[in-house]
C-alpha positions as CSV (number, residue, x, y, z in Angstrom):
1,X,76.4,110.5,107.9
2,X,78.4,111.0,111.0
3,X,79.4,108.1,113.0
4,X,77.3,107.4,115.9
5,X,74.2,109.1,114.7
6,X,70.7,107.7,115.0
7,X,68.3,106.8,112.2
8,X,64.8,106.8,113.9
9,X,62.1,104.6,112.0
10,X,58.4,104.8,113.3
11,X,55.6,102.6,112.1
12,X,51.9,103.7,112.9
13,X,48.7,101.9,113.0
14,X,45.0,103.0,113.3
15,X,41.7,101.3,114.3
16,X,38.5,102.5,113.6
17,X,35.6,101.7,115.8
18,X,32.7,100.5,113.4
19,X,30.0,102.8,113.6
20,X,31.3,105.5,115.9
21,X,33.7,107.4,114.0
22,X,36.2,107.1,116.7
23,X,39.8,105.8,116.2
24,X,42.9,104.8,118.1
25,X,46.6,105.3,116.8
26,X,49.5,103.4,117.9
27,X,53.2,104.2,117.0
28,X,56.3,102.0,117.3
29,X,59.7,103.4,117.1
30,X,63.0,102.0,116.9
31,X,66.5,103.6,116.5
32,X,69.5,102.3,114.4
33,X,73.0,103.9,115.2
34,X,75.2,104.4,112.3
35,X,78.8,103.0,112.4
36,X,81.1,103.9,109.5
37,X,85.0,103.3,109.3
38,X,86.7,106.5,109.9
39,X,90.1,106.0,107.8
40,X,93.0,108.5,107.8
41,X,95.9,108.4,105.4
42,X,99.1,110.2,105.6
43,X,102.1,110.3,103.0
44,X,105.7,110.6,103.7
45,X,108.8,110.8,101.4
46,X,112.2,110.1,102.7
47,X,114.5,111.6,101.9
48,X,112.4,114.8,100.9
49,X,115.2,116.3,98.8
50,X,116.7,113.9,96.3
51,X,119.2,114.4,93.4
52,X,118.7,112.9,89.7
53,X,119.4,109.2,89.8
54,X,118.7,108.8,93.5
55,X,116.2,106.7,95.3
56,X,113.1,107.9,97.5
57,X,111.1,105.8,99.7
58,X,107.4,106.8,99.9
59,X,105.2,105.5,102.6
60,X,101.5,105.7,103.0
61,X,100.4,105.0,106.5
62,X,96.5,104.5,107.2
63,X,94.5,104.2,110.5
64,X,91.1,103.4,111.2
65,X,89.7,105.7,114.0
66,X,86.0,104.3,113.9
67,X,84.7,103.5,117.4
68,X,82.4,100.8,115.8
69,X,83.2,99.7,112.2
70,X,86.1,97.8,110.7
71,X,87.1,98.8,107.0
72,X,86.6,95.9,104.7
73,X,88.5,95.4,101.5
74,X,90.3,98.7,102.1
75,X,92.1,99.8,98.9
76,X,95.2,102.3,98.8
77,X,96.0,103.4,95.3
78,X,99.3,105.6,94.4
79,X,100.6,106.6,91.2
80,X,104.5,107.1,91.0
81,X,105.2,110.5,90.5
82,X,106.3,112.2,87.0
83,X,110.1,112.2,86.5
84,X,110.3,108.9,88.8
85,X,110.3,105.4,88.1
86,X,109.5,102.2,90.3
87,X,112.4,100.9,92.2
88,X,111.1,98.3,94.4
89,X,108.2,97.2,96.9
90,X,109.0,98.3,100.5
91,X,107.5,97.2,103.8
92,X,103.8,96.6,103.8
93,X,102.1,95.8,107.3
94,X,99.3,96.5,109.7
95,X,98.7,95.7,113.2
96,X,96.2,93.0,113.1
97,X,97.6,91.0,110.5
98,X,95.4,88.1,111.7
99,X,93.0,89.5,109.7
100,X,94.6,88.7,106.3
101,X,97.6,89.5,104.4
102,X,98.0,92.7,102.5
103,X,98.1,92.3,98.7
104,X,100.1,94.1,96.5
105,X,99.4,95.1,92.9
106,X,100.3,97.2,90.2
107,X,99.1,98.4,86.8
108,X,100.7,99.9,83.5
109,X,97.5,100.6,81.8
110,X,95.7,103.0,83.8
111,X,93.8,100.6,86.0
112,X,92.5,98.3,83.4
113,X,94.4,95.2,84.6
114,X,95.9,94.9,88.0
115,X,98.8,92.3,88.5
116,X,99.3,91.0,92.0
117,X,102.3,88.7,91.2
118,X,105.8,90.0,91.0
119,X,106.8,93.5,90.5
120,X,106.6,96.3,87.7
121,X,109.9,96.4,85.9
122,X,112.3,98.5,87.7
123,X,112.4,101.7,85.9
124,X,108.6,101.9,84.7
125,X,106.0,104.1,85.4
126,X,103.2,102.4,87.3
127,X,100.1,102.8,89.7
128,X,100.4,100.7,92.7
129,X,97.6,99.2,94.9
130,X,97.4,97.8,98.2
131,X,94.4,95.8,99.3
132,X,93.9,95.5,103.0
133,X,91.3,92.6,103.9
134,X,89.9,94.0,107.2
135,X,91.3,97.2,108.7
136,X,89.8,97.0,112.3
137,X,88.8,99.2,114.8
138,X,91.5,101.4,115.9
139,X,94.1,99.5,113.9
140,X,96.7,100.9,111.5
141,X,99.3,100.0,109.5
142,X,101.7,101.2,106.5
143,X,102.4,100.4,102.6
144,X,105.9,101.7,101.3
145,X,107.5,101.5,97.9
146,X,110.9,103.0,96.2
147,X,111.3,105.3,93.2
148,X,114.2,106.7,91.5
149,X,114.3,110.1,90.5
150,X,115.0,110.2,86.6
């Protein structure tokens, strides 16, 4: 559904006059506008050319372009690419930090268990996750990590 679209709901009632066969109908209509978060993601690597043993910083930038709705419990997941290994967490921030703290987590078993304390062991392959409690209207941020080319 497109943000700002309206859903119309109509209720009807009919009254019949006894013995006359005549009736009167009444209708009441209301409209509900739809508001949805409109989240955009962009992923960058720096540097974009790296030798074996070198470190690359990956950053995922995110923004909510919605005019009406915040994204609640917004989750970003990123898998460390093949032939690379975790080298450390980078920055994680968003504009309206008063709405809560970004929680970083990782999994080494395909997402069965997520750990939000510490970091994966440097040199392992993992999936990483960031949970943003509330990404408000026209808010944005970024989540980064470092990986080493093997």
